[in-house]
FILO-978308 format. One line per 3 residues: number of its first residue (from 1); for each residue x, y, z of N, C-alpha, C. Coordinates in Angstrom, 3 decimals, always signed. Layout:
! FILO-978308
NUM> X:Y:Z:X:Y:Z:X:Y:Z | ...;
END
This chain:
! FILO-978308
1> +4.178:-12.466:-15.680:+3.861:-12.934:-14.358:+2.591:-13.680:-14.392 | +2.429:-14.732:-13.899:+1.122:-15.333:-13.868:+0.697:-15.563:-12.283 | -0.788:-16.084:-12.262:-1.153:-16.317:-11.010:-2.257:-15.290:-10.298;
4> -2.359:-14.104:-11.241:-3.405:-13.258:-10.178:-4.740:-13.086:-11.145 | -4.771:-13.762:-12.217:-5.973:-13.830:-12.864:-7.268:-14.353:-11.928 | -8.194:-13.453:-11.877:-9.468:-13.515:-11.149:-9.223:-13.607:-9.567;
7> -8.044:-13.291:-9.486:-7.988:-13.016:-7.537:-8.351:-11.903:-7.358 | -9.080:-12.027:-5.940:-9.705:-10.610:-5.558:-8.640:-10.077:-4.645 | -8.337:-8.745:-5.196:-7.439:-8.162:-4.663:-7.620:-6.686:-4.046;
10> -7.750:-6.474:-2.755:-8.327:-4.886:-2.189:-7.032:-4.012:-2.218 | -7.057:-2.828:-2.944:-5.946:-1.644:-2.820:-6.740:-0.518:-2.110 | -5.903:-0.280:-1.232:-6.418:+1.108:-0.535:-5.557:+2.412:-1.314;
13> -5.920:+3.582:-1.208:-4.953:+4.489:-1.609:-5.095:+4.522:-3.043 | -6.193:+3.892:-3.783:-6.362:+3.478:-4.963:-6.311:+4.493:-5.851 | -6.937:+5.814:-5.643:-7.365:+6.938:-6.376:-6.295:+7.743:-6.869;
16> -4.976:+7.814:-6.230:-3.873:+8.595:-6.980:-2.443:+7.870:-6.674 | -1.679:+8.337:-7.128:-0.213:+8.002:-6.922:+0.201:+6.502:-6.962 | +1.127:+6.007:-6.257:+1.669:+4.542:-6.205:+0.316:+3.524:-6.408;
19> -0.685:+3.874:-5.454:-1.828:+3.111:-5.423:-2.565:+3.147:-6.618 | -2.662:+3.979:-7.001:-3.269:+3.987:-8.468:-2.690:+3.243:-9.707 | -1.345:+3.282:-9.399:-0.150:+2.649:-10.386:-0.305:+1.134:-10.100;
22> -0.463:+0.772:-8.848:-0.523:-0.408:-8.427:-1.924:-1.222:-8.970 | -2.900:-0.332:-8.882:-4.201:-0.658:-9.541:-3.944:-1.173:-11.249 | -3.336:-0.009:-12.009:-3.266:-0.652:-13.179:-2.590:-1.662:-13.727;
25> -1.712:-1.561:-12.864:-0.455:-3.018:-12.932:-1.151:-4.213:-12.466 | -1.943:-4.493:-11.535:-2.827:-5.506:-11.143:-3.663:-5.742:-12.269 | -4.350:-4.830:-12.676:-5.558:-4.918:-13.597:-4.941:-5.828:-14.942;
28> -3.702:-5.374:-15.263:-2.794:-5.929:-16.365:-2.881:-7.305:-16.240 | -2.925:-7.821:-14.980:-2.478:-9.301:-14.608:-4.190:-10.000:-14.576 | -5.254:-9.250:-14.779:-6.302:-9.609:-14.892:-6.892:-10.107:-13.576;
31> -6.402:-9.368:-12.416:-7.040:-9.654:-11.033:-8.339:-8.781:-10.984 | -9.448:-9.482:-10.009:-10.474:-8.688:-9.701:-10.154:-7.901:-8.634 | -10.371:-6.460:-8.914:-9.876:-5.489:-7.895:-10.941:-4.856:-6.973;
34> -10.764:-4.491:-5.865:-11.720:-3.860:-5.163:-10.662:-2.324:-4.553 | -11.364:-1.316:-5.124:-10.392:-0.122:-4.894:-11.189:+0.855:-3.705 | -10.183:+1.223:-2.905:-10.700:+2.111:-1.601:-10.006:+3.207:-1.663;
37> -10.815:+4.267:-1.437:-10.317:+5.519:-1.563:-11.311:+6.563:-0.899 | -11.038:+7.854:-0.711:-11.886:+8.937:-0.210:-12.434:+9.543:-1.349 | -11.733:+9.414:-2.465:-12.419:+10.585:-3.762:-13.033:+9.579:-4.688;
40> -14.201:+9.678:-4.464:-15.192:+8.787:-5.289:-14.863:+8.818:-6.959 | -14.918:+10.281:-7.186:-14.870:+10.723:-8.668:-13.343:+9.900:-9.422 | -12.359:+10.141:-8.371:-11.115:+9.695:-8.890:-11.326:+8.376:-9.150;
43> -11.683:+7.430:-8.006:-11.761:+6.211:-8.138:-12.326:+5.671:-9.476 | -13.791:+6.215:-9.912:-14.367:+5.833:-10.960:-13.793:+6.275:-12.275 | -12.719:+7.236:-12.075:-12.070:+7.724:-13.393:-11.230:+6.404:-13.873;
46> -10.763:+5.281:-13.001:-9.964:+4.437:-13.527:-10.339:+3.539:-14.384 | -10.003:+3.377:-15.519:-10.824:+2.619:-16.620:-10.014:+1.194:-16.736 | -10.308:+0.282:-15.969:-9.741:-0.784:-16.291:-10.771:-1.919:-16.287;
49> -10.325:-3.133:-17.041:-11.034:-4.263:-17.028:-10.338:-5.564:-16.284 | -10.927:-6.428:-15.737:-12.368:-6.430:-15.224:-13.079:-5.234:-14.391 | -14.040:-4.599:-14.480:-14.438:-3.717:-13.890:-14.381:-3.960:-12.412;
52> -13.722:-2.869:-11.470:-13.488:-3.035:-10.387:-14.650:-2.676:-9.472 | -14.696:-3.177:-8.147:-15.693:-2.825:-7.304:-14.956:-1.346:-6.627 | -15.848:-0.132:-6.208:-15.483:+0.891:-5.749:-16.089:+1.050:-4.417;
55> -15.099:+1.364:-3.335:-15.344:+1.572:-2.124:-14.936:+3.003:-1.709 | -15.714:+3.809:-1.264:-15.230:+5.193:-0.826:-15.427:+5.109:+0.844 | -14.463:+5.251:+1.481:-13.923:+4.941:+2.756:-12.892:+5.804:+3.245;
58> -12.920:+6.651:+4.468:-11.902:+7.097:+5.332:-11.399:+6.104:+5.918 | -10.030:+5.660:+5.784:-9.571:+4.631:+6.621:-9.172:+5.121:+8.089 | -9.222:+6.377:+8.096:-8.587:+7.092:+9.573:-9.891:+6.851:+10.394;
61> -11.025:+6.361:+10.161:-12.362:+6.392:+10.469:-12.548:+5.026:+10.898 | -12.552:+4.580:+12.556:-12.409:+3.117:+12.963:-13.919:+2.511:+12.362 | -14.959:+3.247:+12.709:-16.288:+2.754:+12.463:-16.391:+2.437:+11.045;
64> -16.077:+3.634:+10.022:-16.135:+3.096:+9.000:-15.307:+1.735:+8.248 | -14.312:+1.852:+8.831:-13.606:+0.548:+8.514:-14.015:-0.628:+8.797 | -14.752:-0.711:+9.919:-15.433:-2.065:+10.505:-16.889:-2.024:+9.573;
67> -17.592:-1.037:+9.021:-18.508:-1.293:+8.342:-18.202:-1.712:+6.887 | -17.028:-1.180:+6.326:-16.704:-1.795:+5.206:-16.110:-3.149:+5.132 | -15.432:-3.637:+6.066:-15.051:-4.983:+6.149:-16.227:-5.551:+6.316;
70> -17.171:-5.382:+7.032:-18.461:-6.193:+7.052:-18.962:-6.464:+6.025 | -19.360:-5.324:+5.000:-19.972:-5.491:+3.999:-19.036:-6.165:+2.908 | -17.827:-5.900:+2.783:-17.081:-6.901:+2.011:-17.219:-8.406:+2.359;
73> -17.127:-8.596:+3.665:-17.034:-10.055:+4.160:-18.277:-10.730:+3.586 | -19.917:-10.088:+3.798:-20.675:-10.474:+3.420:-20.784:-10.833:+1.999 | -20.406:-10.049:+0.928:-20.735:-9.955:-0.253:-19.503:-10.848:-0.962;
76> -18.490:-10.979:-0.551:-17.306:-11.464:-1.184:-16.737:-13.029:-0.410 | -16.919:-12.620:+0.640:-16.542:-14.113:+1.547:-15.239:-14.024:+1.602 | -14.011:-13.743:+0.823:-12.592:-13.598:+1.358:-12.194:-12.946:+0.058;
79> -10.797:-12.491:+0.424:-10.070:-11.850:-0.855:-8.522:-12.489:-0.640 | -7.835:-12.547:-1.747:-6.817:-13.132:-1.815:-5.572:-12.200:-1.578 | -5.577:-10.975:-1.688:-4.661:-10.122:-1.396:-5.094:-8.568:-0.905;
82> -4.201:-7.815:-0.222:-4.547:-6.736:+0.419:-3.298:-5.728:+0.184 | -3.485:-4.810:-0.751:-2.086:-3.817:-0.916:-2.934:-2.420:-0.049 | -2.085:-2.101:+0.955:-2.330:-1.101:+1.553:-1.324:+0.106:+1.376;
85> -1.801:+0.917:+0.118:-1.271:+1.989:-0.337:-1.540:+3.390:+0.046 | -2.533:+3.526:+0.740:-2.677:+4.707:+1.152:-1.864:+5.470:+2.170 | -1.721:+6.567:+2.133:-0.474:+7.251:+2.532:-0.412:+8.832:+2.728;
88> +0.385:+9.573:+3.486:+0.517:+11.015:+3.613:+1.853:+11.190:+3.490 | +2.249:+12.327:+2.983:+3.654:+12.716:+2.817:+3.858:+14.113:+2.766 | +4.461:+14.743:+3.946:+4.751:+15.844:+4.077:+6.184:+16.380:+4.619;
91> +6.712:+17.306:+3.793:+8.024:+17.960:+4.401:+8.181:+18.904:+4.964 | +8.590:+18.711:+6.298:+8.368:+19.793:+7.313:+9.795:+19.605:+8.396 | +10.382:+20.696:+8.686:+11.452:+20.460:+9.576:+10.649:+20.253:+10.948;
94> +11.538:+19.622:+11.914:+10.639:+19.157:+12.967:+10.242:+20.209:+13.765 | +10.895:+21.305:+13.728:+10.805:+22.486:+14.562:+9.557:+23.572:+14.052 | +9.016:+22.908:+13.054:+7.659:+23.545:+12.672:+6.651:+22.694:+12.526;
97> +6.787:+21.436:+13.148:+5.710:+20.550:+13.204:+5.061:+20.803:+14.694 | +3.955:+20.340:+14.417:+2.927:+20.461:+15.804:+2.518:+19.139:+16.287 | +1.933:+18.745:+17.616:+1.631:+17.604:+17.716:+0.528:+17.161:+16.631;
100> -0.345:+18.073:+16.022:-1.488:+17.545:+15.220:-0.948:+17.267:+13.955 | +0.166:+17.853:+13.317:+0.664:+17.681:+12.058:+1.227:+16.118:+12.024 | +1.946:+15.991:+13.387:+2.689:+14.600:+13.593:+1.860:+13.693:+13.628;
103> +0.665:+13.877:+14.355:-0.646:+12.837:+14.232:-1.108:+12.440:+13.048 | -1.207:+13.735:+12.157:-1.828:+13.394:+11.119:-1.238:+12.514:+10.255 | +0.323:+12.550:+10.100:+1.012:+11.403:+9.189:+0.687:+10.198:+9.824;
106> +0.693:+10.158:+11.061:+0.984:+8.946:+11.694:-0.461:+8.058:+11.790 | -1.454:+8.881:+11.736:-2.818:+8.387:+11.564:-3.137:+7.751:+10.211 | -2.575:+8.477:+8.986:-2.941:+7.792:+7.690:-1.757:+6.546:+7.455;
109> -0.580:+7.019:+7.677:+0.638:+5.970:+7.497:+0.668:+4.670:+8.209 | +0.199:+4.609:+9.456:+0.395:+3.548:+10.585:-0.992:+3.201:+10.981 | -1.809:+4.325:+11.741:-3.053:+3.491:+12.213:-4.171:+3.019:+11.289;
112> -4.284:+3.783:+10.119:-5.144:+3.485:+9.195:-4.805:+2.281:+8.201 | -3.453:+2.275:+8.243:-3.092:+0.825:+7.486:-3.133:-0.444:+8.455 | -2.537:-0.342:+9.573:-2.739:-1.339:+10.341:-4.298:-1.751:+11.054;
115> -4.932:-0.450:+11.115:-6.177:-0.436:+11.621:-7.101:-1.373:+10.554 | -7.036:-1.207:+9.250:-7.887:-1.879:+8.274:-7.250:-3.322:+8.214 | -6.136:-3.457:+8.469:-5.633:-4.825:+8.118:-6.068:-5.836:+9.427;
118> -6.052:-5.035:+10.600:-6.550:-5.751:+11.868:-8.128:-6.241:+11.624 | -8.735:-5.195:+11.168:-10.247:-5.696:+10.869:-10.455:-6.746:+9.796 | -9.674:-6.565:+8.706:-9.596:-7.729:+7.724:-9.387:-9.091:+8.246;
121> -8.331:-9.090:+9.300:-7.849:-10.420:+9.555:-8.829:-11.109:+10.711 | -9.342:-9.982:+11.525:-10.285:-10.501:+12.452:-11.472:-11.190:+11.637 | -11.797:-10.458:+10.792:-13.200:-10.945:+10.112:-12.955:-12.127:+9.276;
124> -11.501:-12.279:+9.199:-11.278:-13.390:+8.214:-11.727:-13.199:+6.662 | -11.664:-11.908:+6.308:-11.677:-11.663:+5.000:-10.444:-11.935:+4.259 | -9.349:-11.586:+4.656:-8.010:-12.108:+4.055:-7.923:-13.673:+4.131;
127> -8.096:-14.453:+2.815:-8.146:-15.827:+2.874:-6.451:-16.196:+3.427 | -6.701:-17.773:+3.994:-5.396:-18.452:+4.193:-4.805:-18.553:+3.006 | -3.406:-18.222:+3.045:-2.592:-18.507:+1.513:-2.554:-16.993:+0.737;
130> -3.230:-15.858:+1.368:-3.234:-14.810:+0.558:-1.981:-13.992:+1.285 | -2.195:-12.684:+0.518:-0.733:-11.835:+0.505:-1.070:-10.276:+0.975 | -0.316:-9.840:+1.865:-0.441:-8.584:+2.235:+0.871:-7.524:+1.632;
133> +0.504:-6.499:+0.992:+1.666:-5.731:+0.655:+1.492:-4.321:+1.207 | +2.498:-3.976:+2.002:+2.422:-2.496:+2.853:+3.539:-1.515:+1.928 | +3.450:-0.464:+2.329:+4.454:+0.433:+1.705:+5.357:+1.076:+2.669;
136> +6.768:+1.128:+2.585:+7.694:+1.895:+3.327:+8.268:+2.884:+2.512 | +9.389:+3.351:+2.907:+10.089:+4.341:+1.865:+11.535:+4.252:+2.215 | +12.357:+4.453:+1.243:+13.716:+4.527:+1.151:+14.190:+5.564:+2.445;
139> +13.443:+6.549:+2.460:+13.541:+7.502:+3.552:+13.842:+6.909:+4.800 | +13.597:+5.603:+5.267:+13.663:+5.013:+6.651:+15.053:+4.960:+6.734 | +15.718:+4.455:+5.795:+17.174:+4.302:+5.983:+18.090:+5.459:+5.572;
142> +17.763:+6.136:+4.484:+18.374:+7.390:+3.993:+18.169:+8.516:+4.714 | +16.998:+8.755:+5.407:+16.504:+9.854:+6.133:+16.475:+11.330:+5.071 | +16.374:+12.262:+5.748:+16.551:+13.593:+4.983:+15.721:+14.767:+5.700;
145> +16.111:+16.036:+5.420:+15.707:+17.138:+6.121:+14.196:+17.073:+6.166 | +13.186:+17.519:+6.984:+11.881:+17.521:+6.946:+11.189:+16.194:+6.616 | +11.904:+15.264:+6.812:+11.287:+13.977:+6.770:+11.217:+12.946:+8.096;
148> +11.180:+13.704:+9.235:+11.260:+13.371:+10.557:+9.750:+12.323:+10.469 | +8.712:+12.989:+10.733:+7.354:+12.402:+10.802:+7.084:+11.240:+9.714 | +7.631:+11.614:+8.621:+7.354:+10.544:+7.608:+8.060:+9.344:+7.609;
151> +9.473:+9.582:+8.029:+10.236:+8.545:+7.682:+10.283:+7.725:+9.089 | +9.766:+8.303:+10.208:+9.445:+7.466:+11.398:+8.301:+6.596:+11.345 | +7.106:+7.064:+10.589:+6.031:+6.392:+10.453:+6.358:+5.143:+9.601;
154> +7.067:+5.462:+8.295:+7.388:+4.156:+7.447:+8.259:+3.428:+8.233 | +9.116:+3.770:+9.130:+9.951:+2.886:+9.986:+9.101:+1.995:+10.540 | +8.023:+2.501:+11.269:+6.927:+1.593:+12.019:+6.512:+0.493:+10.921;
157> +6.037:+0.997:+9.713:+5.434:+0.069:+8.963:+6.615:-1.188:+8.464 | +7.752:-0.883:+8.319:+8.846:-2.020:+8.252:+8.895:-2.647:+9.448 | +8.728:-2.434:+10.676:+8.701:-2.889:+11.822:+7.473:-4.183:+11.818;
160> +6.360:-3.465:+11.454:+5.212:-4.139:+11.504:+5.055:-5.128:+10.449 | +5.819:-5.038:+9.124:+5.719:-6.032:+8.248:+6.588:-7.245:+8.751 | +7.652:-7.118:+9.369:+8.455:-8.136:+9.967:+7.499:-9.096:+10.905;
163> +7.097:-8.184:+11.828:+6.292:-8.826:+12.859:+5.064:-9.716:+12.306 | +4.440:-9.079:+11.558:+3.132:-9.507:+10.798:+3.559:-10.640:+10.045 | +4.602:-10.517:+9.132:+5.161:-11.987:+8.564:+5.229:-13.200:+9.508;
166> +5.781:-13.060:+10.474:+6.069:-14.268:+11.567:+4.587:-14.464:+12.310 | +3.755:-13.676:+12.517:+2.600:-13.638:+13.109:+1.510:-14.527:+12.241 | +1.515:-14.187:+11.077:+0.668:-14.718:+9.886:+1.229:-15.710:+9.208;
169> +2.296:-16.325:+9.509:+3.051:-17.496:+8.751:+2.199:-19.010:+8.846 | +1.564:-19.089:+9.911:+0.688:-20.427:+10.171:-0.305:-19.928:+9.620 | -0.865:-19.065:+8.978:-1.902:-19.023:+8.044:-1.491:-18.900:+6.543;
172> -0.425:-19.008:+6.499:+0.271:-19.077:+5.132:+0.108:-17.688:+4.260 | -0.110:-16.617:+5.146:-0.262:-15.550:+4.626:+1.112:-14.635:+4.593 | +1.423:-14.166:+3.397:+2.557:-13.513:+2.852:+2.626:-12.086:+3.098;
175> +3.572:-11.611:+3.990:+3.464:-10.089:+4.152:+5.015:-9.467:+3.900 | +4.954:-8.728:+2.987:+5.932:-7.750:+2.581:+5.557:-6.340:+2.424 | +6.707:-5.572:+2.180:+6.623:-4.031:+2.077:+7.488:-3.623:+0.852;
178> +6.916:-2.633:+0.218:+7.785:-1.909:-0.912:+8.085:-0.616:-0.462 | +9.406:-0.515:-0.766:+9.756:+0.860:-0.481:+10.418:+1.903:-1.561 | +9.236:+2.790:-1.745:+9.525:+3.660:-3.031:+10.453:+4.709:-2.749;
181> +11.364:+5.207:-3.669:+12.178:+6.310:-3.729:+11.426:+7.649:-3.314 | +12.055:+8.542:-2.504:+11.470:+9.852:-2.309:+10.845:+10.625:-3.424 | +11.481:+10.557:-4.591:+11.077:+11.334:-5.774:+9.813:+10.918:-6.087;
184> +9.803:+9.393:-6.403:+8.289:+9.002:-6.497:+7.032:+9.533:-5.600 | +6.978:+9.602:-4.399:+6.339:+10.105:-3.387:+6.177:+11.502:-3.739 | +6.990:+12.450:-3.968:+6.957:+13.744:-4.222:+6.025:+13.777:-5.501;
187> +6.273:+13.077:-6.706:+5.651:+13.020:-7.830:+4.210:+12.681:-7.490 | +3.906:+11.619:-6.983:+2.502:+11.177:-6.449:+2.012:+12.101:-5.652 | +2.619:+12.873:-4.926:+1.752:+14.036:-3.892:+1.555:+15.136:-4.907;
190> +2.086:+15.305:-6.032:+1.966:+16.747:-6.781:+2.810:+17.694:-6.534 | +3.767:+17.379:-6.125:+4.898:+18.307:-6.006:+5.575:+18.952:-7.223 | +6.274:+20.251:-7.315:+6.822:+20.528:-8.352:+8.206:+19.760:-8.544;
193> +8.436:+19.471:-10.042:+9.805:+18.675:-10.117:+10.057:+19.067:-11.738 | +11.505:+18.737:-11.930:+12.115:+19.078:-13.333:+11.466:+17.898:-13.974 | +11.883:+17.846:-15.371:+11.532:+16.887:-15.999:+12.080:+15.726:-15.982;
196> +13.339:+15.531:-15.827:+14.309:+14.622:-15.242:+13.874:+13.922:-13.980 | +13.496:+14.751:-13.205:+13.226:+14.131:-11.629:+11.717:+13.419:-12.004 | +10.864:+14.111:-12.841:+9.595:+13.399:-12.801:+9.877:+12.267:-13.545;
199> +10.556:+11.889:-14.558:+10.957:+10.693:-15.332:+11.438:+9.630:-14.369 | +12.344:+10.305:-13.677:+12.886:+9.334:-12.630:+11.902:+8.710:-11.322 | +10.923:+9.585:-11.153:+9.676:+9.313:-10.101:+8.872:+8.444:-10.679;
202> +8.533:+8.597:-12.169:+7.891:+7.573:-12.792:+8.456:+6.375:-12.867 | +9.549:+6.142:-13.029:+10.366:+4.776:-13.182:+10.044:+4.080:-11.804 | +10.325:+5.002:-10.604:+10.461:+4.437:-9.285:+9.100:+3.842:-9.258;
205> +7.783:+4.850:-9.375:+6.458:+4.388:-9.344:+6.126:+3.002:-9.777 | +6.704:+2.905:-11.085:+6.459:+1.578:-12.141:+7.142:+0.597:-11.435 | +8.465:+0.670:-10.763:+8.901:-0.267:-10.048:+8.270:-0.774:-8.930;
208> +7.752:+0.221:-8.387:+6.858:-0.007:-7.167:+5.653:-0.760:-7.297 | +4.946:-0.468:-8.370:+3.936:-1.378:-8.819:+4.099:-2.675:-9.487 | +5.321:-2.754:-9.847:+5.729:-4.222:-10.468:+5.989:-5.188:-8.823;
211> +6.704:-4.558:-8.213:+6.884:-5.044:-6.939:+5.808:-5.489:-6.257 | +4.825:-4.660:-6.364:+3.570:-4.852:-5.555:+2.692:-6.121:-6.390 | +2.957:-6.198:-7.746:+2.031:-7.304:-8.373:+2.891:-8.556:-7.854;
214> +4.194:-8.389:-8.014:+4.965:-9.715:-7.727:+4.734:-10.025:-6.207 | +5.054:-9.398:-5.377:+4.503:-9.644:-3.890:+2.860:-10.365:-3.901 | +2.205:-9.892:-4.530:+0.632:-10.614:-4.646:+0.506:-11.938:-5.382;
217> +1.596:-12.074:-6.083:+1.705:-13.548:-6.663:+2.044:-14.655:-5.715 | +1.078:-15.784:-5.814:+1.485:-16.854:-5.111:+2.789:-17.846:-5.534 | +3.162:-17.271:-6.638:+4.481:-17.730:-7.224:+5.588:-17.608:-6.491;
220> +5.515:-16.315:-5.707:+6.563:-15.655:-5.164:+6.496:-16.275:-3.637 | +5.939:-17.111:-3.256:+5.702:-17.386:-1.806:+7.148:-17.859:-1.226 | +7.847:-18.410:-1.892:+8.968:-19.147:-1.415:+10.117:-17.940:-1.170;
223> +9.983:-16.882:-1.831:+11.022:-15.771:-1.651:+10.592:-14.433:-1.115 | +9.641:-14.105:-1.211:+8.887:-13.090:-0.634:+7.960:-13.029:+0.628 | +8.800:-13.234:+1.686:+8.354:-13.211:+2.844:+9.048:-12.484:+3.848;
226> +8.429:-11.522:+4.430:+8.934:-10.519:+5.203:+10.163:-9.809:+4.552 | +10.048:-9.199:+3.527:+10.932:-8.632:+2.673:+10.559:-7.347:+2.414 | +11.610:-6.402:+2.562:+11.361:-4.823:+2.118:+11.920:-4.667:+0.772;
229> +11.214:-4.313:-0.244:+11.578:-4.105:-1.727:+11.918:-2.811:-1.742 | +13.285:-2.525:-2.006:+13.678:-0.984:-2.311:+13.503:-0.846:-3.832 | +12.545:+0.037:-4.006:+11.855:+0.321:-5.537:+12.910:+1.452:-5.948;
232> +13.800:+1.915:-5.171:+14.869:+2.982:-6.098:+15.800:+2.174:-6.559 | +16.115:+0.941:-6.499:+17.225:+0.192:-7.134:+16.365:-1.298:-7.353 | +17.441:-1.866:-8.316:+16.933:-3.449:-8.685:+16.873:-4.549:-7.531;
235> +18.058:-4.239:-6.622:+18.364:-5.066:-5.383:+17.523:-4.920:-4.467 | +16.925:-6.056:-3.720:+16.069:-6.202:-2.603:+16.725:-6.658:-1.562 | +16.538:-6.042:-0.326:+16.982:-6.007:+1.315:+15.985:-6.601:+2.154;
238> +16.368:-7.390:+3.070:+15.340:-8.134:+4.042:+15.724:-7.269:+5.134;
END
């Protein structure tokens, strides 16, 4: 893959899980990375070249989002890519969920994601002709016990992806989503798993990172617009 060398790409949720995997894959393509997360120590432990910019920020805090975006706009001008990988995953039957636990999942998976993107667009931090990559889940279509809050929040992300692709088409900004398998999510959240399931999760995580890097590349502009890439298999579905 070519086309990412020197491109300024921001990754949220960069300190762990799929976000961290995306960072490593993008760094292999020599992208100039801006890493956003809540755990500064974990962010600084990522050893990649070129050296990334580290931004510690809680994306559920609207005020901190505005300050971060203003700072990046002042120092960088524009960025070419925005990978919104921050997310929360909790397996809990609906009857055991409270309004608070439901809101927590939606606050991270939907409000923080779209809140940051909105601020980046309003400030014109994201350059014309740039790329946005969001993360859905195969759970949106497959469902599963205990996944009501999570799957519904990711369904909202898929809907947002399609609308954003149309909304931003005039600016030539590509908007796509990657849908990792549930096993990859369990692994990235530190859940217990067998060796075989861990291997499968690692494979899905790697495919998610590859799909992310591909969607960031301008060479994919003709085919990757308003696409939901299912990372649990090789085929993609719009």
